[in-house]
Structures are given as structure tokens and as C-alpha cells.
C-alpha positions in Angstrom: -15.6 -11.9 0.9 -13.2 -9.4 2.1 -15.3 -5.9 2.6 -11.7 -4.3 0.8 -13.5 -0.8 1.7 -13.9 -0.9 5.5 -10.5 -2.9 5.9 -8.6 -0.1 4.4 -10.8 2.7 6.2 -10.0 0.1 9.9 -6.4 0.8 8.8 -5.6 4.3 6.5 -4.5 7.5 9.2 -6.6 9.7 7.3 -9.4 9.3 4.5 -9.8 12.2 2.3 -12.1 12.9 -1.1 -9.8 12.0 -3.9 -10.0 14.9 -5.3 -7.9 16.6 -2.4 -4.9 14.1 -2.5 -3.1 16.5 -4.3 -3.7 19.6 -1.7 -2.9 17.2 1.0 0.1 15.8 -0.4 1.5 19.4 -1.2 1.2 20.4 2.8 2.4 17.4 4.3 5.8 17.5 2.1 5.3 20.8 3.2 5.0 20.5 7.2 7.1 17.4 7.0 9.2 17.7 4.0 9.1 14.9 1.3 7.6 11.0 2.0 8.0 8.4 -0.4 4.2 8.3 -1.4 2.8 5.6 -3.2 -0.5 5.8 -5.5 -3.1 2.7 -6.3 -6.2 3.4 -8.1 -8.3 0.5 -7.7 -12.0 0.0 -9.7 -14.8 -0.1 -7.4 -15.1 -3.7 -7.5 -11.5 -4.5 -6.6 -11.0 -7.5 -5.8 -8.2 -8.5 -2.5 -7.5 -11.1 -4.8 -6.2 -7.8 -7.1 -4.3 -6.0 -4.0 -2.8 -9.5 -3.7 -1.4 -10.7 -7.6 -0.9 -6.9 -9.0 -0.9 -4.1 -6.2 1.6 -6.1 -4.0 4.1 -7.4 -6.5 4.7 -4.1 -8.1 4.3 -2.5 -4.5 7.7 -4.9 -3.4 9.6 -3.5 -6.5 9.2 -0.7 -6.9 10.4 -0.8 -2.9 12.8 -2.6 -3.9 14.1 -0.1 -6.9 13.5 3.1 -4.4 16.4 0.7 -2.1 13.5 0.4 0.6 12.9 -2.8 2.3 9.3 -4.1 1.2 9.0 -6.0 4.3 9.4 -2.7 6.3 8.7 0.0 4.6 8.9 2.7 7.2 8.6 6.6 6.2 6.5 5.5 3.4 2.1 6.3 2.5 0.7 3.9 0.4 -2.5 6.4 -1.0 -5.6 4.0 -2.0 -7.6 5.5 -4.4 -11.3 3.7 -4.0 -14.5 5.1 -5.4 -13.9 8.9 -4.5 -12.2 8.3 -1.2 -7.9 8.2 -1.1 -7.4 6.2 2.4 -4.1 7.3 3.4 -2.5 4.0 5.1 1.3 4.1 6.2 3.6 1.6 4.6 4.1 -0.9 7.9 0.2 -1.1 8.3 -0.6 -1.8 5.0 2.4 -4.9 5.1 0.2 -5.5 8.2 -2.8 -6.0 6.6 -1.9 -7.7 4.1 -0.4 -10.6 6.5 -3.5 -10.2 8.4 -5.8 -11.3 5.8 -3.6 -13.2 4.1 -2.8 -15.3 7.5 1.0 -15.1 6.8 3.1 -14.0 9.7 6.6 -12.4 8.8 9.0 -15.7 8.2 5.6 -16.3 5.8 5.5 -13.2 4.4 9.2 -12.3 3.8 9.0 -15.4 1.2 6.7 -14.0 -0.7 8.3 -10.7 -1.3 11.9 -12.9 -2.0 9.4 -14.4 -4.4 8.2 -11.3 -5.8 11.6 -9.5 -6.2 12.7 -13.0 -8.3 9.8 -12.3 -10.9 11.1 -9.0 -11.8 14.5 -11.3 -12.8 12.9 -14.2 -15.1 
């Protein structure tokens, strides 16, 4: 079984109390300008399978709608709320975590993204 909390903590560039997220985002946007933040709220007992089945497909479609390549999610911060903590993960690192856990190379990830995007058309 995957320890989702530990894996997120390893990839996060910062972990903050969830209650401080809005203040963090205001300060980050004031200093670096607005960026794209994607917020994910997970139940305390969320499994990796939930990320695979629900989070990533929705994220890929959202990024595509914003004209950001889901395979290269630069300048995107994924804010993952898990319990009282918010893990701030760069888009590329969130992608890499997905590929690592799923055992996917970039080519296989490409086809997975294409399938998620095609699902929106059907």
C-alpha cells in the first residue's frame, strides 16, 4: 500500500497548515505574480487509486482547458489538502510522482493523458 502522505511530503516544495493556504497564496501572488494553482482535497483515508482514477484525469482536462500541456505542467502548483496539511507540489513533480508510482515512462504517460482527454469527448 502506498503511503500517500509520505509520498506527497517527499515531493512537496512546501507543506503548510491547510488553514494558512489562502494567506500563502495571497503572499505568493503578491511576490511572484499570479500563477495557476490547482486545489485537491483528499479524505484522510484517500488511496493512491483515488488519485489515479479521479484526481489526475480531472487535472489533465482542467490543464488542457487552460491551454497548459498536462504532460508539461510548468508554472502550475498543485495544492493537495490531506488532513490538516496542504502539500504544495510543482506540476512537474506531481506528474513525476504519478509516473513513478504507476511505473510509467513519459511515452506511456502521454497515452494515458490522451485517453483522459478523449474521455471528455465521449
